[in-house]
Every structure is written in C-alpha cells, then in structure tokens.
DOLO-572915 format. One record per residue (C-alpha): residue number from 1; x, y, z; residue in one letter. Coordinates in nm, 4 decimals, decimal comma, padded with zeros to 6 digits. Layout:
residues N
<atom k="NUM" xx="X" yy="Y" zz="Z" r="A"/>
...
***
This chain:
residues 247
<atom k="1" xx="10,4987" yy="12,6173" zz="10,8233" r="M"/>
<atom k="2" xx="10,4002" yy="12,6648" zz="10,4853" r="G"/>
<atom k="3" xx="10,2340" yy="12,3569" zz="10,2087" r="A"/>
<atom k="4" xx="10,6095" yy="12,4008" zz="10,0147" r="E"/>
<atom k="5" xx="10,8003" yy="12,3470" zz="10,3108" r="T"/>
<atom k="6" xx="10,5709" yy="12,0614" zz="10,4256" r="L"/>
<atom k="7" xx="10,5792" yy="11,8884" zz="10,0894" r="W"/>
<atom k="8" xx="10,9914" yy="11,9587" zz="10,0641" r="L"/>
<atom k="9" xx="11,0276" yy="11,7489" zz="10,4208" r="I"/>
<atom k="10" xx="10,7822" yy="11,4880" zz="10,3646" r="G"/>
<atom k="11" xx="10,8915" yy="11,3605" zz="09,9812" r="G"/>
<atom k="12" xx="11,3053" yy="11,4634" zz="10,1417" r="A"/>
<atom k="13" xx="11,1848" yy="11,2286" zz="10,4545" r="A"/>
<atom k="14" xx="11,0393" yy="10,9399" zz="10,2610" r="L"/>
<atom k="15" xx="11,3226" yy="10,9509" zz="09,9930" r="A"/>
<atom k="16" xx="11,5965" yy="10,9681" zz="10,2102" r="G"/>
<atom k="17" xx="11,4763" yy="10,6065" zz="10,3796" r="L"/>
<atom k="18" xx="11,3941" yy="10,4697" zz="10,0211" r="V"/>
<atom k="19" xx="11,7468" yy="10,5202" zz="09,9113" r="Q"/>
<atom k="20" xx="11,9586" yy="10,4106" zz="10,2597" r="G"/>
<atom k="21" xx="11,7746" yy="10,0586" zz="10,1532" r="I"/>
<atom k="22" xx="11,8070" yy="10,0435" zz="09,8186" r="S"/>
<atom k="23" xx="12,1101" yy="10,2833" zz="09,7165" r="G"/>
<atom k="24" xx="11,9371" yy="10,4405" zz="09,4526" r="F"/>
<atom k="25" xx="11,5745" yy="10,5596" zz="09,4262" r="A"/>
<atom k="26" xx="11,5902" yy="10,9119" zz="09,6222" r="F"/>
<atom k="27" xx="11,4445" yy="11,1288" zz="09,2867" r="S"/>
<atom k="28" xx="11,2050" yy="10,8621" zz="09,1817" r="M"/>
<atom k="29" xx="11,0329" yy="10,8427" zz="09,5454" r="V"/>
<atom k="30" xx="11,0682" yy="11,1963" zz="09,6007" r="A"/>
<atom k="31" xx="10,9685" yy="11,3616" zz="09,2775" r="M"/>
<atom k="32" xx="10,6451" yy="11,1238" zz="09,2787" r="S"/>
<atom k="33" xx="10,5627" yy="11,3306" zz="09,6130" r="V"/>
<atom k="34" xx="10,6870" yy="11,6303" zz="09,5018" r="W"/>
<atom k="35" xx="10,5145" yy="11,6437" zz="09,1518" r="V"/>
<atom k="36" xx="10,2044" yy="11,6865" zz="09,3172" r="W"/>
<atom k="37" xx="10,2677" yy="12,0239" zz="09,5160" r="G"/>
<atom k="38" xx="10,6075" yy="12,1267" zz="09,4382" r="I"/>
<atom k="39" xx="10,6875" yy="12,3750" zz="09,0781" r="E"/>
<atom k="40" xx="10,8927" yy="12,1437" zz="08,8259" r="P"/>
<atom k="41" xx="11,2477" yy="12,3510" zz="08,8471" r="G"/>
<atom k="42" xx="11,2399" yy="12,3642" zz="09,1997" r="L"/>
<atom k="43" xx="11,1359" yy="11,9520" zz="09,2221" r="A"/>
<atom k="44" xx="11,4247" yy="11,8824" zz="08,9444" r="A"/>
<atom k="45" xx="11,7182" yy="12,0399" zz="09,1687" r="V"/>
<atom k="46" xx="11,6172" yy="11,9966" zz="09,4832" r="M"/>
<atom k="47" xx="11,5918" yy="11,6201" zz="09,3625" r="A"/>
<atom k="48" xx="11,9391" yy="11,6329" zz="09,2314" r="V"/>
<atom k="49" xx="12,0599" yy="11,7987" zz="09,5865" r="F"/>
<atom k="50" xx="11,8760" yy="11,5330" zz="09,7973" r="G"/>
<atom k="51" xx="11,9943" yy="11,2333" zz="09,6004" r="G"/>
<atom k="52" xx="12,3699" yy="11,3743" zz="09,6579" r="L"/>
<atom k="53" xx="12,3230" yy="11,3884" zz="09,9930" r="V"/>
<atom k="54" xx="12,1589" yy="11,0658" zz="10,0381" r="G"/>
<atom k="55" xx="12,4409" yy="10,9406" zz="09,8656" r="Q"/>
<atom k="56" xx="12,7156" yy="11,1308" zz="10,0280" r="T"/>
<atom k="57" xx="12,5745" yy="10,9451" zz="10,3487" r="L"/>
<atom k="58" xx="12,5849" yy="10,6199" zz="10,2507" r="T"/>
<atom k="59" xx="12,8987" yy="10,6048" zz="10,0879" r="L"/>
<atom k="60" xx="13,0228" yy="10,5741" zz="10,4322" r="F"/>
<atom k="61" xx="12,7866" yy="10,3205" zz="10,5499" r="T"/>
<atom k="62" xx="12,7929" yy="10,0767" zz="10,2836" r="V"/>
<atom k="63" xx="13,1049" yy="10,0293" zz="10,1223" r="R"/>
<atom k="64" xx="13,0939" yy="09,6514" zz="10,0487" r="R"/>
<atom k="65" xx="13,1836" yy="09,4883" zz="09,6588" r="G"/>
<atom k="66" xx="13,3631" yy="09,8086" zz="09,5072" r="L"/>
<atom k="67" xx="13,4949" yy="09,7308" zz="09,1552" r="S"/>
<atom k="68" xx="13,6305" yy="10,0150" zz="08,9850" r="L"/>
<atom k="69" xx="13,6945" yy="09,8429" zz="08,6520" r="P"/>
<atom k="70" xx="13,3239" yy="09,7710" zz="08,6559" r="L"/>
<atom k="71" xx="13,2534" yy="10,1450" zz="08,7613" r="L"/>
<atom k="72" xx="13,4684" yy="10,3539" zz="08,5604" r="L"/>
<atom k="73" xx="13,2714" yy="10,3332" zz="08,1539" r="P"/>
<atom k="74" xx="12,9443" yy="10,4013" zz="08,3493" r="F"/>
<atom k="75" xx="13,0777" yy="10,7771" zz="08,5216" r="I"/>
<atom k="76" xx="13,2892" yy="10,7829" zz="08,1756" r="A"/>
<atom k="77" xx="12,9248" yy="10,7476" zz="07,9886" r="G"/>
<atom k="78" xx="12,7885" yy="10,9994" zz="08,2907" r="A"/>
<atom k="79" xx="13,0294" yy="11,2530" zz="08,1387" r="V"/>
<atom k="80" xx="12,8591" yy="11,3122" zz="07,8193" r="L"/>
<atom k="81" xx="12,5179" yy="11,2615" zz="07,9470" r="G"/>
<atom k="82" xx="12,4701" yy="11,4819" zz="08,2418" r="V"/>
<atom k="83" xx="12,5085" yy="11,8041" zz="07,9915" r="P"/>
<atom k="84" xx="12,2522" yy="11,6864" zz="07,7620" r="L"/>
<atom k="85" xx="12,0100" yy="11,6258" zz="08,0516" r="G"/>
<atom k="86" xx="12,0530" yy="11,9165" zz="08,2057" r="V"/>
<atom k="87" xx="12,0198" yy="12,1000" zz="07,8651" r="A"/>
<atom k="88" xx="11,6933" yy="11,9716" zz="07,8368" r="A"/>
<atom k="89" xx="11,5616" yy="12,0692" zz="08,1497" r="L"/>
<atom k="90" xx="11,4082" yy="12,4103" zz="08,0983" r="P"/>
<atom k="91" xx="11,2352" yy="12,3071" zz="07,8074" r="H"/>
<atom k="92" xx="11,0031" yy="12,0672" zz="08,0205" r="L"/>
<atom k="93" xx="10,6494" yy="12,2729" zz="08,0924" r="D"/>
<atom k="94" xx="10,4820" yy="12,1379" zz="08,3761" r="P"/>
<atom k="95" xx="10,2421" yy="11,8864" zz="08,2323" r="A"/>
<atom k="96" xx="10,4669" yy="11,7331" zz="07,9637" r="L"/>
<atom k="97" xx="10,7342" yy="11,7013" zz="08,2401" r="F"/>
<atom k="98" xx="10,4713" yy="11,5214" zz="08,4772" r="K"/>
<atom k="99" xx="10,3517" yy="11,3010" zz="08,1682" r="L"/>
<atom k="100" xx="10,7104" yy="11,2193" zz="08,0949" r="V"/>
<atom k="101" xx="10,8043" yy="11,1194" zz="08,4544" r="L"/>
<atom k="102" xx="10,4945" yy="10,9168" zz="08,4819" r="G"/>
<atom k="103" xx="10,5569" yy="10,7572" zz="08,1540" r="L"/>
<atom k="104" xx="10,9363" yy="10,7366" zz="08,2182" r="F"/>
<atom k="105" xx="10,8083" yy="10,5069" zz="08,6013" r="L"/>
<atom k="106" xx="10,5328" yy="10,2962" zz="08,3793" r="M"/>
<atom k="107" xx="10,7907" yy="10,1775" zz="08,1798" r="V"/>
<atom k="108" xx="11,1229" yy="10,1601" zz="08,3966" r="C"/>
<atom k="109" xx="10,9990" yy="10,0615" zz="08,7706" r="C"/>
<atom k="110" xx="10,7954" yy="09,7172" zz="08,5839" r="P"/>
<atom k="111" xx="11,1166" yy="09,6092" zz="08,3787" r="A"/>
<atom k="112" xx="11,3496" yy="09,6489" zz="08,6908" r="M"/>
<atom k="113" xx="11,1107" yy="09,4336" zz="08,8298" r="L"/>
<atom k="114" xx="11,1136" yy="09,1498" zz="08,6139" r="L"/>
<atom k="115" xx="11,4563" yy="09,1629" zz="08,5365" r="A"/>
<atom k="116" xx="11,5490" yy="08,9006" zz="08,7764" r="G"/>
<atom k="117" xx="11,3487" yy="08,7247" zz="08,5289" r="R"/>
<atom k="118" xx="11,5340" yy="08,7750" zz="08,2261" r="W"/>
<atom k="119" xx="11,7861" yy="08,6070" zz="08,0228" r="P"/>
<atom k="120" xx="12,1406" yy="08,7774" zz="08,1864" r="R"/>
<atom k="121" xx="12,3202" yy="08,9825" zz="07,9255" r="I"/>
<atom k="122" xx="12,6716" yy="08,9155" zz="07,8375" r="G"/>
<atom k="123" xx="12,7574" yy="09,1009" zz="07,5703" r="F"/>
<atom k="124" xx="12,8748" yy="09,4338" zz="07,4671" r="G"/>
<atom k="125" xx="13,1847" yy="09,4603" zz="07,7232" r="G"/>
<atom k="126" xx="13,2678" yy="09,7914" zz="07,8846" r="R"/>
<atom k="127" xx="13,1570" yy="09,9927" zz="07,5604" r="W"/>
<atom k="128" xx="12,7943" yy="09,9163" zz="07,6762" r="L"/>
<atom k="129" xx="12,8374" yy="09,9761" zz="08,0232" r="D"/>
<atom k="130" xx="12,9490" yy="10,3405" zz="07,9124" r="G"/>
<atom k="131" xx="12,6317" yy="10,3863" zz="07,6738" r="V"/>
<atom k="132" xx="12,4398" yy="10,2817" zz="07,9670" r="V"/>
<atom k="133" xx="12,5849" yy="10,5060" zz="08,1904" r="G"/>
<atom k="134" xx="12,5418" yy="10,7900" zz="07,9118" r="A"/>
<atom k="135" xx="12,1664" yy="10,7404" zz="07,9629" r="V"/>
<atom k="136" xx="12,1692" yy="10,7822" zz="08,3368" r="G"/>
<atom k="137" xx="12,3349" yy="11,1023" zz="08,3121" r="G"/>
<atom k="138" xx="12,1022" yy="11,2122" zz="08,0766" r="V"/>
<atom k="139" xx="11,8174" yy="11,1261" zz="08,3388" r="M"/>
<atom k="140" xx="12,0277" yy="11,2509" zz="08,6282" r="G"/>
<atom k="141" xx="12,0677" yy="11,6326" zz="08,4759" r="G"/>
<atom k="142" xx="11,7138" yy="11,5914" zz="08,4129" r="I"/>
<atom k="143" xx="11,5668" yy="11,5259" zz="08,7310" r="C"/>
<atom k="144" xx="11,8246" yy="11,2817" zz="08,9272" r="G"/>
<atom k="145" xx="11,7385" yy="10,9716" zz="08,7620" r="F"/>
<atom k="146" xx="12,1112" yy="10,8686" zz="08,6979" r="S"/>
<atom k="147" xx="12,0771" yy="10,5184" zz="08,8648" r="G"/>
<atom k="148" xx="11,7360" yy="10,3549" zz="08,7864" r="V"/>
<atom k="149" xx="11,8785" yy="10,2309" zz="08,4352" r="V"/>
<atom k="150" xx="12,2175" yy="10,1396" zz="08,5552" r="P"/>
<atom k="151" xx="12,0483" yy="10,0024" zz="08,8413" r="S"/>
<atom k="152" xx="11,8356" yy="09,7473" zz="08,5583" r="L"/>
<atom k="153" xx="12,1314" yy="09,7362" zz="08,3658" r="W"/>
<atom k="154" xx="12,3564" yy="09,5814" zz="08,6221" r="S"/>
<atom k="155" xx="12,0715" yy="09,2996" zz="08,7471" r="T"/>
<atom k="156" xx="12,0579" yy="09,1790" zz="08,3806" r="L"/>
<atom k="157" xx="12,4656" yy="09,1665" zz="08,4128" r="R"/>
<atom k="158" xx="12,3830" yy="08,9468" zz="08,6979" r="G"/>
<atom k="159" xx="12,6248" yy="09,0904" zz="08,9451" r="W"/>
<atom k="160" xx="12,6026" yy="09,0084" zz="09,3099" r="D"/>
<atom k="161" xx="12,3792" yy="09,2489" zz="09,5260" r="K"/>
<atom k="162" xx="12,7097" yy="09,3864" zz="09,6814" r="D"/>
<atom k="163" xx="12,8458" yy="09,4637" zz="09,3688" r="V"/>
<atom k="164" xx="12,5490" yy="09,6179" zz="09,2386" r="Q"/>
<atom k="165" xx="12,5046" yy="09,8054" zz="09,4935" r="R"/>
<atom k="166" xx="12,8325" yy="09,9759" zz="09,5448" r="S"/>
<atom k="167" xx="12,8305" yy="10,0372" zz="09,1418" r="V"/>
<atom k="168" xx="12,4764" yy="10,2243" zz="09,1515" r="I"/>
<atom k="169" xx="12,5686" yy="10,4344" zz="09,4584" r="Q"/>
<atom k="170" xx="12,8935" yy="10,5326" zz="09,3389" r="N"/>
<atom k="171" xx="12,7810" yy="10,6177" zz="08,9717" r="F"/>
<atom k="172" xx="12,5087" yy="10,8247" zz="09,1194" r="S"/>
<atom k="173" xx="12,7019" yy="11,0278" zz="09,3400" r="L"/>
<atom k="174" xx="12,9322" yy="11,1134" zz="09,0575" r="S"/>
<atom k="175" xx="12,6680" yy="11,1594" zz="08,8286" r="A"/>
<atom k="176" xx="12,4319" yy="11,3753" zz="09,0719" r="L"/>
<atom k="177" xx="12,7835" yy="11,6045" zz="09,1718" r="A"/>
<atom k="178" xx="12,8487" yy="11,6725" zz="08,8323" r="A"/>
<atom k="179" xx="12,4357" yy="11,7382" zz="08,7640" r="T"/>
<atom k="180" xx="12,4903" yy="11,9854" zz="09,0950" r="F"/>
<atom k="181" xx="12,7669" yy="12,1076" zz="08,9885" r="A"/>
<atom k="182" xx="12,6295" yy="12,2188" zz="08,6349" r="I"/>
<atom k="183" xx="12,3077" yy="12,3669" zz="08,8035" r="Y"/>
<atom k="184" xx="12,4985" yy="12,5960" zz="08,9824" r="V"/>
<atom k="185" xx="12,6677" yy="12,7349" zz="08,7522" r="L"/>
<atom k="186" xx="12,4631" yy="12,7710" zz="08,4397" r="S"/>
<atom k="187" xx="12,2098" yy="12,9702" zz="08,6872" r="G"/>
<atom k="188" xx="11,9331" yy="12,6358" zz="08,7094" r="V"/>
<atom k="189" xx="11,9887" yy="12,7301" zz="09,1246" r="V"/>
<atom k="190" xx="11,8402" yy="13,0775" zz="09,1652" r="T"/>
<atom k="191" xx="11,9213" yy="13,2335" zz="09,5177" r="P"/>
<atom k="192" xx="11,5528" yy="13,1895" zz="09,6418" r="E"/>
<atom k="193" xx="11,6369" yy="12,8246" zz="09,5869" r="M"/>
<atom k="194" xx="11,9062" yy="12,8074" zz="09,8319" r="W"/>
<atom k="195" xx="11,6349" yy="12,8187" zz="10,1695" r="P"/>
<atom k="196" xx="11,5107" yy="12,5063" zz="10,0580" r="R"/>
<atom k="197" xx="11,8577" yy="12,3032" zz="10,0556" r="F"/>
<atom k="198" xx="11,7999" yy="12,3750" zz="10,4328" r="A"/>
<atom k="199" xx="11,4724" yy="12,2512" zz="10,4868" r="V"/>
<atom k="200" xx="11,5404" yy="11,9057" zz="10,2566" r="V"/>
<atom k="201" xx="11,8856" yy="11,8102" zz="10,3869" r="A"/>
<atom k="202" xx="11,8527" yy="11,7833" zz="10,7409" r="P"/>
<atom k="203" xx="11,4478" yy="11,5989" zz="10,6339" r="A"/>
<atom k="204" xx="11,6799" yy="11,2790" zz="10,4629" r="L"/>
<atom k="205" xx="11,9510" yy="11,2510" zz="10,7073" r="V"/>
<atom k="206" xx="11,8138" yy="11,0244" zz="10,9672" r="L"/>
<atom k="207" xx="11,5859" yy="10,8531" zz="10,7495" r="P"/>
<atom k="208" xx="11,8671" yy="10,8013" zz="10,5127" r="S"/>
<atom k="209" xx="12,1040" yy="10,6386" zz="10,7698" r="M"/>
<atom k="210" xx="11,8006" yy="10,4462" zz="10,9470" r="L"/>
<atom k="211" xx="11,7857" yy="10,3086" zz="10,5642" r="G"/>
<atom k="212" xx="12,1284" yy="10,1937" zz="10,5528" r="A"/>
<atom k="213" xx="12,1441" yy="10,0193" zz="10,8851" r="R"/>
<atom k="214" xx="11,8228" yy="09,8049" zz="10,7726" r="I"/>
<atom k="215" xx="12,0336" yy="09,7419" zz="10,4139" r="Y"/>
<atom k="216" xx="12,3202" yy="09,5996" zz="10,6243" r="L"/>
<atom k="217" xx="12,0974" yy="09,3890" zz="10,8197" r="G"/>
<atom k="218" xx="11,8021" yy="09,2538" zz="10,5750" r="L"/>
<atom k="219" xx="11,7565" yy="09,1486" zz="10,2659" r="S"/>
<atom k="220" xx="11,6069" yy="09,4254" zz="10,0594" r="A"/>
<atom k="221" xx="11,4023" yy="09,1737" zz="09,7598" r="A"/>
<atom k="222" xx="11,0878" yy="09,2302" zz="09,9189" r="A"/>
<atom k="223" xx="11,1113" yy="09,5767" zz="10,0041" r="F"/>
<atom k="224" xx="11,2569" yy="09,6120" zz="09,5919" r="R"/>
<atom k="225" xx="10,9568" yy="09,4762" zz="09,4782" r="R"/>
<atom k="226" xx="10,7427" yy="09,6632" zz="09,6690" r="G"/>
<atom k="227" xx="10,8804" yy="10,0105" zz="09,6160" r="L"/>
<atom k="228" xx="10,8771" yy="09,9440" zz="09,2152" r="L"/>
<atom k="229" xx="10,4781" yy="09,8575" zz="09,2189" r="L"/>
<atom k="230" xx="10,4145" yy="10,1247" zz="09,4062" r="L"/>
<atom k="231" xx="10,6618" yy="10,3704" zz="09,1759" r="L"/>
<atom k="232" xx="10,4739" yy="10,2264" zz="08,9161" r="S"/>
<atom k="233" xx="10,1055" yy="10,3111" zz="09,0331" r="A"/>
<atom k="234" xx="10,2534" yy="10,6407" zz="09,1157" r="A"/>
<atom k="235" xx="10,3767" yy="10,6730" zz="08,7508" r="G"/>
<atom k="236" xx="10,0312" yy="10,5742" zz="08,5769" r="L"/>
<atom k="237" xx="09,8455" yy="10,8718" zz="08,8107" r="A"/>
<atom k="238" xx="10,1397" yy="11,1129" zz="08,7276" r="M"/>
<atom k="239" xx="10,0857" yy="11,0513" zz="08,2974" r="A"/>
<atom k="240" xx="09,6754" yy="11,0066" zz="08,3478" r="A"/>
<atom k="241" xx="09,7127" yy="11,3443" zz="08,5860" r="A"/>
<atom k="242" xx="09,8911" yy="11,5447" zz="08,2775" r="A"/>
<atom k="243" xx="09,7113" yy="11,4197" zz="07,9859" r="L"/>
<atom k="244" xx="09,4223" yy="11,6375" zz="08,0438" r="P"/>
<atom k="245" xx="09,6038" yy="11,9601" zz="08,0669" r="A"/>
<atom k="246" xx="09,8180" yy="11,8356" zz="07,7682" r="L"/>
<atom k="247" xx="09,5030" yy="11,7593" zz="07,4935" r="A"/>
***
C-alpha cells in the first residue's frame, strides 16, 4: 500500500467521522490532511467526492427539521456559484492553493467559533440567504467547502440545531452533486482518478455512520468547538508552510 493510498484512507476516515457528527466539514478536515501529501487537483476532487458520499449516507440517518422555504434560496445561489468555483480551480498552483486554504480556515473557523456570541441577523430575507448560497457554491466548486459559509450564516440567523443541520446538509448535498457533475463533464476528473474513488468511499462509510449516530445521541457543541480550534491551527500551519514557496 503506497503513501498516497494511506493519506487518502486516513483523511477520508477522519473527515467522515467529523462530517457525521457536525453535518458539514468533510472537505475542511480531509483537505487539512491531504494538503500535506496529495496533489491539490486530486485532493480537491476527492474532497468533493467524499463529501458527496458522506452527505448521502447521513441524509438517511439525520432528517429532522427540514424546511424547504429556508433551503431553496441557498440552492438557487449555489446554481450560480458552483460553476465559478470550478472555473477558478485550474488556476491555483500548489503553494497558492495551500495559502488560500490556510487563510480561509484561519478566518472562517474562528468566526464560526465566535458566531454564537454575535448579534442575530434578521435582515436581508431570502435574497441574502441566496447570496450566502452563492458564496458556498463558489467554495464548493473550488474544493468542496460548500457548507462552511452557510453554516456560519445559519448560526447568525439564530436557527435551532436541527434546522441548521438539515439546511446545511441538504444544501451541501446539492452543491457537491452539482460540483462533481461539472468536474466529470468538464474533464477535471481524469481516468487516473477513478481508482482513487474506490479507496476514499469505503474508508469514510463506517466513520460517517458512526458520527451520525453520535450526533443523534449527544450534543455536538463541545466537539464543534474543538474541531474549529483544530482547523484554525491547521490553517495557520498551511499558510506558514506556503509563504516561503511563494516568496
């Protein structure tokens, strides 16, 4: 078993567990592992694929709180955002990719960590939800980070845990499915990548289902705080490692 396969299995298993508990974060966790040992183009495709598989699995396990009126503006925004993210992906070189990813984690993870202390946002209505969905679509198209910004936004909206989980889970599933379809149709997914899917999918199945069971039985608040602190530190490490190469 080669080093690349071990990186793929380890990142997928850890990310599957986290996604099962938190409802998003597969790509964040997987990329924080894969960025150290997997080529960026391959890592981005595997992150989208793994997130899609994990969301599909947990969709049938966690189904509480679904609200179509809340969900549809996010999906409408993603229809515009995903193609833009896919178009940007080929223009990121490895060092720049690592820097952008690190800065993104350094900004968004602390923001999500502190979101519960911020004032609730009641203005903007569904059109602003759609804008947030478009931003999530762009991030999903680049590397599968579709749920990060909408997750932060839903917290600021003051939605309860099950509503947040349902909206983010179903939005991420839609955005990731659209992203992966565009990857395949546009040639981003190359023939050499297909055998890697058979590595990533089995590695995340059991951890993802286990995480979903943990979510149903326990509060995920402490876990979420620990995860966001860990990802913030990972983002700092990525950015620091990328700066010398760019300089």
